[in-house]
C-alpha positions as CSV (number, residue, x, y, z in Angstrom):
1,X,78.1,2.1,191.8
2,X,74.3,2.1,191.4
3,X,74.4,5.7,190.3
4,X,77.1,4.9,187.8
5,X,75.0,2.0,186.4
6,X,72.0,4.3,186.0
7,X,74.1,7.0,184.4
8,X,75.5,4.5,182.0
9,X,72.0,3.3,181.1
10,X,70.8,6.8,180.5
11,X,73.8,7.6,178.3
12,X,73.3,4.4,176.4
13,X,69.6,5.0,175.8
14,X,70.4,8.6,174.7
15,X,73.0,7.4,172.3
16,X,70.6,4.8,170.8
17,X,67.9,7.5,170.5
18,X,70.3,9.9,168.8
19,X,71.5,7.1,166.5
20,X,67.9,6.2,165.6
21,X,67.1,9.8,165.0
22,X,70.2,10.2,162.8
23,X,69.2,7.1,160.7
24,X,65.6,8.4,160.4
25,X,66.9,11.8,159.3
26,X,69.2,10.2,156.7
27,X,66.4,8.0,155.4
28,X,64.0,11.0,155.2
29,X,66.7,13.1,153.6
30,X,67.3,10.4,151.0
31,X,63.6,10.1,150.3
32,X,63.2,13.9,150.1
33,X,66.2,14.1,147.8
34,X,64.5,11.8,145.3
35,X,60.9,12.9,145.3
36,X,59.2,12.6,141.9
37,X,57.3,15.6,140.6
38,X,54.1,13.7,140.6
39,X,54.3,13.1,144.4
40,X,55.9,16.4,145.3
41,X,53.5,18.6,143.3
42,X,50.3,16.8,144.0
43,X,48.8,20.0,145.4
44,X,48.7,21.9,142.1
45,X,45.4,23.3,140.8
46,X,45.7,23.0,137.0
47,X,43.3,24.8,134.6
48,X,43.2,23.7,131.0
49,X,42.3,26.8,129.0
50,X,40.6,26.4,125.6
51,X,38.2,29.3,125.5
52,X,38.4,33.0,125.9
53,X,35.9,33.1,128.8
54,X,38.0,30.6,130.8
55,X,41.1,32.5,129.9
56,X,39.7,35.7,131.5
57,X,38.7,33.8,134.6
58,X,42.1,32.1,135.0
59,X,44.1,35.3,134.3
60,X,42.0,37.2,136.9
61,X,42.8,34.5,139.5
62,X,46.5,34.5,138.5
63,X,46.7,38.3,139.0
64,X,44.9,38.0,142.4
65,X,47.5,35.4,143.6
66,X,50.6,37.2,142.4
67,X,50.0,40.6,144.0
68,X,52.9,40.0,146.5
69,X,55.5,38.3,144.3
70,X,54.7,40.1,141.0
71,X,56.0,37.0,139.2
72,X,54.7,33.9,137.5
73,X,56.4,30.7,136.5
74,X,56.4,30.6,132.7
75,X,57.1,28.1,129.9
76,X,56.0,27.2,126.4
77,X,55.6,24.0,124.4
78,X,55.4,23.4,120.6
79,X,55.6,20.7,118.1
80,X,58.6,20.1,115.8
81,X,57.8,18.5,112.4
82,X,60.7,17.3,110.3
83,X,63.1,19.6,112.1
84,X,60.9,22.7,111.7
85,X,59.3,24.3,114.7
86,X,55.5,24.8,114.5
87,X,53.8,27.8,116.2
88,X,53.7,27.7,120.0
89,X,50.9,25.4,121.0
90,X,50.9,25.9,124.8
91,X,51.7,28.6,127.3
92,X,52.1,27.6,130.9
93,X,51.7,30.1,133.8
94,X,51.9,29.2,137.5
95,X,51.8,31.0,140.8
96,X,53.9,30.2,143.9
97,X,51.0,28.6,145.7
98,X,50.3,26.2,142.9
99,X,47.6,27.7,140.6
100,X,48.5,26.8,137.0
101,X,47.0,27.9,133.8
102,X,47.7,25.9,130.6
103,X,46.7,28.0,127.6
104,X,46.1,25.9,124.5
105,X,46.9,28.5,121.9
106,X,46.3,26.1,119.0
107,X,42.7,25.7,120.2
108,X,42.1,29.4,120.8
109,X,41.1,31.4,117.7
110,X,43.3,34.2,118.8
111,X,45.3,35.2,121.8
112,X,42.8,36.4,124.4
113,X,43.3,40.0,125.4
114,X,43.5,39.1,129.1
115,X,46.5,36.7,128.4
116,X,48.2,39.2,126.0
117,X,47.9,42.0,128.6
118,X,49.5,39.8,131.3
119,X,52.3,38.6,129.1
120,X,53.0,42.2,128.0
121,X,52.7,43.6,131.5
122,X,56.3,44.8,132.4
123,X,55.4,44.9,136.1
124,X,55.1,41.1,136.2
125,X,58.2,38.9,135.8
126,X,57.8,35.8,133.7
127,X,60.2,33.4,135.4
128,X,61.7,30.3,133.7
129,X,64.8,28.8,132.0
130,X,65.5,30.6,128.7
131,X,62.2,32.5,128.6
132,X,63.8,35.1,126.4
133,X,63.8,32.5,123.6
134,X,60.2,31.7,124.1
135,X,59.4,35.4,124.0
136,X,60.9,35.6,120.5
137,X,58.7,32.7,119.3
138,X,55.5,34.3,120.8
139,X,56.4,37.5,119.0
140,X,57.0,35.7,115.7
141,X,54.0,33.4,116.0
142,X,51.3,35.7,117.6
143,X,52.7,39.2,117.7
144,X,52.8,39.1,121.5
145,X,55.6,41.4,122.8
146,X,56.4,39.5,126.0
147,X,58.0,41.8,128.6
148,X,59.9,41.3,131.8
149,X,61.1,37.8,131.1
150,X,63.5,36.6,133.8
151,X,65.9,33.7,133.3
152,X,65.9,31.9,136.6
153,X,69.6,31.1,136.2
154,X,70.5,34.8,136.7
155,X,69.0,34.7,140.1
156,X,70.4,31.3,141.0
157,X,73.9,32.5,140.1
158,X,73.4,35.8,141.8
159,X,72.9,34.0,145.2
160,X,75.9,31.8,144.7
161,X,74.2,28.6,143.6
162,X,75.1,26.5,140.5
163,X,73.0,27.4,137.4
164,X,71.8,24.7,135.1
165,X,68.7,23.4,133.2
166,X,65.3,23.3,134.9
167,X,65.6,19.6,135.8
168,X,69.0,20.2,137.4
169,X,67.7,23.2,139.4
170,X,64.5,21.4,140.5
171,X,66.7,18.6,141.9
172,X,69.4,20.8,143.5
173,X,67.1,23.5,144.8
174,X,63.8,21.7,145.6
175,X,64.9,18.0,145.7
176,X,62.3,17.3,143.0
177,X,63.0,15.0,140.0
178,X,61.2,16.3,136.9
179,X,60.2,13.9,134.2
180,X,62.3,15.0,131.2
181,X,61.9,11.9,129.0
182,X,61.9,12.7,125.3
183,X,58.5,10.9,124.9
184,X,56.9,13.7,126.9
185,X,59.0,16.6,125.7
186,X,58.5,15.7,122.1
187,X,54.9,14.6,122.4
188,X,52.0,16.1,120.4
189,X,51.2,19.4,122.2
190,X,48.7,20.2,119.5
191,X,46.5,17.1,120.3
192,X,42.8,17.5,120.7
193,X,43.1,16.4,124.4
194,X,46.4,16.5,126.3
195,X,47.2,13.3,128.4
196,X,47.4,13.5,132.1
197,X,51.2,13.0,131.8
198,X,51.5,16.0,129.4
199,X,49.3,18.2,131.7
200,X,51.4,17.3,134.8
201,X,54.7,17.8,132.9
202,X,53.6,21.2,131.6
203,X,52.3,22.5,134.9
204,X,55.4,21.2,136.8
205,X,57.8,23.1,134.5
206,X,56.1,26.4,135.2
207,X,55.5,25.8,138.9
208,X,59.0,24.6,139.7
209,X,60.5,27.8,138.2
210,X,58.4,30.2,140.3
211,X,58.9,28.0,143.4
212,X,62.7,28.2,143.1
213,X,62.5,31.9,142.4
214,X,60.4,32.8,145.5
215,X,62.5,30.5,147.7
216,X,65.7,32.3,146.6
217,X,64.4,35.8,147.1
218,X,63.0,34.9,150.5
219,X,66.4,33.4,151.5
220,X,68.3,36.5,150.3
221,X,69.2,37.3,153.9
222,X,68.8,34.6,156.5
223,X,69.0,36.8,159.6
224,X,66.2,36.8,162.2
225,X,65.5,40.5,161.8
226,X,65.1,40.2,158.0
227,X,62.9,37.2,158.4
228,X,60.8,39.2,160.9
229,X,60.5,42.0,158.4
230,X,59.6,39.7,155.5
231,X,57.0,38.0,157.7
232,X,55.3,41.2,158.8
233,X,55.6,43.7,156.0
234,X,57.2,41.8,153.1
235,X,59.7,44.6,152.5
236,X,62.0,42.4,150.4
237,X,59.2,42.0,147.8
238,X,58.6,45.7,147.8
239,X,62.2,46.1,146.5
240,X,62.0,43.2,144.0
241,X,63.0,45.5,141.1
242,X,66.3,46.3,142.8
243,X,67.2,42.6,142.5
244,X,65.6,41.6,139.2
245,X,65.2,44.6,136.9
246,X,68.7,44.5,135.5
247,X,68.2,40.9,134.4
248,X,64.8,41.4,132.8
249,X,64.6,40.4,129.1
250,X,68.3,39.4,129.2
251,X,69.3,36.0,127.9
252,X,71.6,33.8,130.1
253,X,74.9,32.8,128.5
254,X,76.2,29.5,129.9
255,X,79.8,29.8,131.0
256,X,82.1,26.8,130.1
257,X,85.3,26.1,131.9
258,X,88.4,24.7,130.1
259,X,88.9,21.2,131.4
260,X,91.8,19.9,129.4
261,X,95.2,21.2,128.4
262,X,94.1,21.5,124.7
263,X,91.0,23.4,125.8
264,X,93.1,25.7,128.0
265,X,95.5,26.4,125.1
266,X,92.5,27.2,122.9
267,X,91.1,29.6,125.5
268,X,94.5,31.3,125.9
269,X,94.7,31.7,122.1
270,X,91.1,33.0,122.0
271,X,91.9,35.4,124.8
272,X,94.9,36.8,122.9
273,X,92.7,37.2,119.8
274,X,90.1,39.1,121.9
275,X,92.9,41.4,123.3
276,X,94.2,42.0,119.8
277,X,90.6,42.9,118.6
278,X,90.2,45.2,121.6
279,X,93.4,47.0,120.6
280,X,92.1,47.4,117.1
281,X,88.8,48.7,118.5
282,X,90.5,51.1,120.8
283,X,92.4,52.6,117.9
284,X,89.2,53.1,115.9
285,X,87.1,54.2,118.9
286,X,89.5,55.6,121.5
287,X,86.7,56.5,123.9
288,X,84.8,53.2,123.7
289,X,85.3,52.4,127.5
290,X,86.2,55.5,129.4
291,X,87.6,56.0,132.8
292,X,88.4,59.7,132.1
293,X,85.6,62.3,132.2
294,X,83.5,62.9,129.1
295,X,82.1,66.1,130.3
296,X,84.6,68.8,131.2
297,X,81.9,71.5,131.7
298,X,83.8,74.4,130.2
299,X,81.7,77.4,129.2
300,X,81.2,79.1,125.9
301,X,79.7,82.6,126.0
302,X,78.5,85.1,123.4
303,X,80.4,88.4,122.8
304,X,77.9,90.1,125.2
305,X,78.7,87.5,127.9
306,X,75.4,85.5,127.6
307,X,76.0,81.8,128.3
308,X,75.6,79.7,125.1
309,X,76.5,76.2,126.2
310,X,78.9,74.0,128.1
311,X,81.6,72.2,126.1
312,X,84.7,70.1,126.5
313,X,88.2,71.5,127.0
314,X,89.3,70.5,123.5
315,X,86.5,72.4,121.8
316,X,87.1,75.5,124.0
317,X,90.8,75.5,123.2
318,X,90.1,75.1,119.5
319,X,88.2,78.4,119.4
320,X,91.0,80.1,121.2
321,X,93.7,78.6,118.9
322,X,91.8,79.7,115.8
323,X,91.5,83.2,117.3
324,X,87.8,82.9,117.3
325,X,87.5,83.4,121.1
326,X,89.3,84.6,124.2
327,X,89.8,83.0,127.6
328,X,88.0,85.1,130.2
329,X,88.3,82.6,133.1
330,X,90.6,79.7,133.8
331,X,88.6,77.7,136.4
332,X,86.1,76.6,135.2
333,X,87.5,77.3,131.7
334,X,85.3,80.0,130.1
335,X,85.8,81.4,126.6
336,X,84.0,84.3,124.9
337,X,83.4,84.2,121.1
338,X,84.6,87.1,119.0
339,X,81.7,86.7,116.6
340,X,77.9,86.6,116.8
341,X,76.7,82.9,116.9
342,X,73.9,81.8,114.5
343,X,71.5,81.3,117.4
344,X,71.0,81.9,121.1
345,X,69.6,79.6,123.8
346,X,65.8,79.7,123.8
347,X,63.5,78.0,126.3
348,X,64.2,74.7,128.0
349,X,65.7,73.2,124.8
350,X,68.4,75.9,124.9
351,X,68.9,75.7,128.6
352,X,69.7,72.0,128.3
353,X,73.0,72.8,126.6
354,X,73.9,75.4,129.4
355,X,73.7,72.8,132.2
356,X,76.7,71.0,133.6
357,X,76.6,67.2,133.1
358,X,77.7,64.5,135.6
359,X,80.3,61.9,134.6
360,X,78.4,58.8,135.7
361,X,76.1,56.1,134.4
362,X,72.7,57.6,133.9
363,X,71.0,54.3,134.9
364,X,72.7,53.1,138.1
365,X,75.0,56.1,138.9
366,X,78.3,54.2,138.7
367,X,81.2,56.5,138.1
368,X,84.1,54.1,137.8
369,X,84.1,53.6,134.1
370,X,81.5,54.2,131.4
371,X,80.7,53.9,127.7
372,X,79.0,56.4,125.4
373,X,75.6,55.2,124.6
374,X,73.8,56.5,121.4
375,X,70.1,56.5,122.5
376,X,69.2,56.8,118.8
377,X,71.6,54.2,117.2
378,X,74.0,55.4,114.7
379,X,72.8,52.9,112.1
380,X,69.7,55.1,111.8
381,X,71.0,58.5,112.6
382,X,73.7,58.4,109.9
383,X,70.9,58.6,107.3
384,X,69.2,61.6,109.0
385,X,69.4,65.0,107.2
386,X,72.2,67.3,108.5
387,X,69.7,69.6,110.2
388,X,68.7,66.7,112.6
389,X,72.4,65.7,113.2
390,X,73.2,69.1,114.7
391,X,73.4,69.1,118.5
392,X,73.2,65.2,118.6
393,X,75.0,65.3,122.0
394,X,71.5,65.2,123.5
395,X,71.3,61.6,122.6
396,X,74.7,60.6,123.8
397,X,74.6,59.5,127.5
398,X,77.0,57.6,129.7
399,X,76.4,54.0,130.8
400,X,78.5,51.6,132.8
401,X,79.7,48.4,131.1
402,X,76.9,46.3,132.5
403,X,74.1,48.7,131.8
404,X,75.5,49.3,128.3
405,X,75.3,45.6,127.6
406,X,71.7,45.3,128.9
407,X,70.7,48.4,126.8
408,X,72.1,46.9,123.6
409,X,70.2,43.7,124.2
410,X,67.0,45.6,124.8
411,X,67.6,47.5,121.6
412,X,67.5,44.3,119.5
413,X,63.8,43.9,120.3
414,X,63.1,47.4,118.8
415,X,65.3,46.5,115.7
416,X,63.3,43.4,115.1
417,X,60.0,45.3,115.5
418,X,61.2,48.0,113.0
419,X,62.3,45.3,110.6
420,X,58.8,43.9,110.4
421,X,57.0,47.3,110.5
422,X,59.2,49.0,107.8
423,X,59.8,46.0,105.6
424,X,63.6,46.4,106.4
425,X,65.0,42.9,107.1
426,X,68.1,42.8,109.3
427,X,71.3,41.5,107.7
428,X,71.1,38.4,109.9
429,X,68.0,37.5,107.9
430,X,69.8,37.1,104.6
431,X,69.8,40.6,103.1
432,X,73.5,41.2,103.5
433,X,75.8,43.8,102.0
434,X,78.2,41.1,100.8
435,X,77.4,37.6,99.6
436,X,79.5,34.5,99.4
437,X,79.6,32.6,96.1
438,X,79.2,28.9,97.0
439,X,80.7,27.6,93.7
440,X,83.8,29.8,94.0
441,X,84.3,28.8,97.6
442,X,84.1,25.1,96.6
443,X,86.7,25.7,93.8
444,X,89.0,27.6,96.2
445,X,88.8,25.0,98.9
446,X,89.6,22.2,96.4
447,X,92.6,24.1,95.1
448,X,93.9,24.8,98.6
449,X,93.5,21.2,99.5
450,X,95.6,20.1,96.5
451,X,98.2,22.9,96.9
452,X,98.8,22.8,100.6
453,X,98.6,19.1,101.4
454,X,101.6,18.1,103.5
455,X,104.0,15.1,103.0
456,X,102.4,13.4,106.0
457,X,98.9,13.8,104.7
458,X,98.9,12.9,101.0
459,X,95.4,12.8,99.5
460,X,94.2,9.4,98.2
461,X,94.1,9.2,94.4
462,X,90.3,9.1,94.2
463,X,90.0,12.2,96.4
464,X,92.8,14.0,94.4
465,X,91.0,13.2,91.1
466,X,87.7,14.5,92.5
467,X,89.2,17.8,93.6
468,X,91.1,18.2,90.3
469,X,87.9,17.8,88.4
470,X,86.3,20.5,90.5
471,X,89.1,22.9,89.6
472,X,89.2,22.0,85.9
473,X,85.4,22.5,85.5
474,X,86.0,26.2,86.3
475,X,89.0,26.5,84.0
476,X,87.9,24.5,80.9
477,X,90.8,26.1,78.8
478,X,93.3,24.1,80.9
479,X,93.8,20.5,80.1
480,X,95.8,19.6,83.2
481,X,96.4,20.8,86.7
482,X,99.5,22.9,87.2
483,X,100.9,24.6,90.3
484,X,100.3,28.0,88.7
485,X,96.6,27.0,88.1
486,X,96.2,25.9,91.7
487,X,97.8,29.1,93.0
488,X,95.3,31.2,90.9
489,X,92.3,29.1,92.1
490,X,93.5,29.2,95.7
491,X,93.4,33.0,95.7
492,X,90.0,33.2,94.0
493,X,87.6,35.8,95.3
494,X,84.6,34.3,96.9
495,X,82.9,37.3,98.5
496,X,81.2,39.8,96.3
497,X,79.2,43.0,97.0
498,X,75.5,42.5,96.8
499,X,74.3,45.2,94.4
500,X,70.7,44.7,95.5
501,X,71.5,45.3,99.2
502,X,69.9,48.2,101.0
503,X,70.7,48.5,104.7
504,X,68.1,48.0,107.4
505,X,68.8,51.5,108.8
506,X,68.4,53.2,105.5
507,X,65.1,51.4,104.8
508,X,63.7,52.3,108.2
509,X,64.6,56.0,107.8
510,X,63.0,56.0,104.3
511,X,59.9,54.5,105.7
512,X,59.5,57.2,108.5
513,X,60.3,60.0,106.0
514,X,57.4,58.9,103.8
515,X,54.9,58.0,106.6
516,X,55.3,59.4,110.1
517,X,58.2,61.8,109.9
518,X,61.8,61.2,111.2
519,X,61.1,62.9,114.5
520,X,58.8,60.1,115.4
521,X,61.6,57.5,114.8
522,X,63.9,59.5,117.0
523,X,61.2,59.8,119.8
524,X,60.5,56.1,119.5
525,X,64.1,55.2,120.4
526,X,64.2,57.8,123.3
527,X,60.9,56.4,124.7
528,X,62.3,52.9,124.5
529,X,65.4,53.8,126.4
530,X,63.4,55.4,129.2
531,X,61.0,52.4,129.5
532,X,63.6,49.6,129.1
533,X,66.4,51.0,131.3
534,X,64.5,53.2,133.8
535,X,67.5,55.6,134.2
536,X,67.7,57.4,137.5
537,X,70.3,60.0,136.7
538,X,69.3,61.5,133.3
539,X,70.6,65.0,132.7
540,X,68.1,67.7,133.8
541,X,65.8,68.9,130.9
542,X,66.6,65.8,128.8
543,X,63.4,65.4,126.7
544,X,61.9,62.9,124.3
545,X,60.7,65.9,122.3
546,X,64.0,67.7,122.3
547,X,64.7,67.9,118.6
548,X,61.1,68.8,117.8
549,X,61.3,71.7,120.2
550,X,64.7,72.8,118.9
551,X,63.5,72.7,115.3
552,X,60.3,74.6,116.1
553,X,62.5,77.4,117.4
554,X,64.4,77.4,114.2
555,X,61.2,77.5,112.2
556,X,60.0,80.5,114.2
557,X,63.3,82.2,113.6
558,X,63.1,81.5,109.9
559,X,66.1,79.2,109.9
560,X,64.0,76.1,108.8
561,X,61.9,75.9,105.6
562,X,58.3,74.7,105.7
563,X,59.3,72.0,103.3
564,X,61.8,70.6,105.6
565,X,59.5,71.0,108.6
566,X,56.9,68.9,106.8
567,X,59.5,66.3,105.8
568,X,60.6,65.9,109.4
569,X,57.0,65.7,110.7
570,X,56.8,69.1,112.5
571,X,54.1,70.4,110.1
572,X,51.3,68.3,108.7
573,X,51.5,67.8,105.0
């Protein structure tokens, strides 16, 4: 009995202890869940940078502290006056261990070289929420070409967490509540001296981003062995590009879910429209997304048997059907021309066309489905002289859908740069091929409102009179409104061709023709593709200088005039 009493006492004490521990845990968890940024981030070292000398010092310290993670927390602040954004006033950079630099751009005479070099360093990721947008502002305001921006939401979503704004992520991932009151967000970031509240706010935004990023990468695999590896040789950070590179400089598009029946119907309707559009696209571009091979690797040989190039089955069969060649081998299909070709394969530039090509994405190696990618976009190439359009297959490579999308987004940065450099605004900036006449649109809208009003929705007399006056002002020869008049006005043309329009692509080509030569434009796009996409599976002998080498061969063989050579940039003028 005594033993039972003792056992009961021990069990009771243990239960009480566990209960107290549970309550304590819940209290601590509750408190941790609601930590304010000021308390949670009181360990930050914040440097307010207003001179070039201090900028160099802070950048050197930042670089020293990020050797392992190769990433900094990044954000920008600016002032908005009467709805118009002013130049970026503040750039915030933070390391994982809490060293923060606040660079007061409005106080610095120019962007310090040390800061510019770090921002443009593609080996260092600039992590934040919507950093791609900030990058556009820095390019526009200070000509800083920010590289390797990384939207934190990509990584959050990659690891199965819920993406959201920075305040949401700080709370869900770090249990930190950021101060996002409009009084701080919309405060004067160009002030002579920033307040303590502004300083803490700015530093917290940058630091929280890098804190979440590092935590997520470290937790990629929770096994003990991977933890041991991370602790001892940091292998996961040596492979950071494998995780992050495909998201670099890519904006994050928020996905919305239909929550109501009406929204669901709208989504279904939009989905049908997308499918219809895809059908139209597939008719115009039947090989847009391919699951069948692009390269058939058939062989075309000269009359003496010398290999000229590889080609697809359709082209090989065309020569045979036209009685211009004979089949000499079925597998692989090999045809021999009956005539002497204009030129033979010379050097590496000629050998490139003799090599067989693989049907897979040149960036990641995926071979499920792929899209043809024009390394030199067609909007420029279509204005090239015919001699540069020959053998353009060199600049057609295969990309999987994901890599193709990323490549197109990277291309936009180059387009923007060329638009400024060549004085060739993009159509989105107002210089469009077709323009809408606002007055005609107003008249057409008024006529349609009068003509198509339903019995259930009759216009009030005052509104009807107003719309009738709009129509009659354009047709002064009519004294009253008739159905025939409304029908004519309702079908009025409102979009007209802009006679002053000159396409962006054409202007860029003209600029290079007059200044640096078209070959330089071509090489610029090839270099951009290699740098931005880092392809691992490019065809052997693929070269940035391919066309220059090919045209030099033509020049030596007398098949290219010196005048054309100067125009293209092969010979100096």
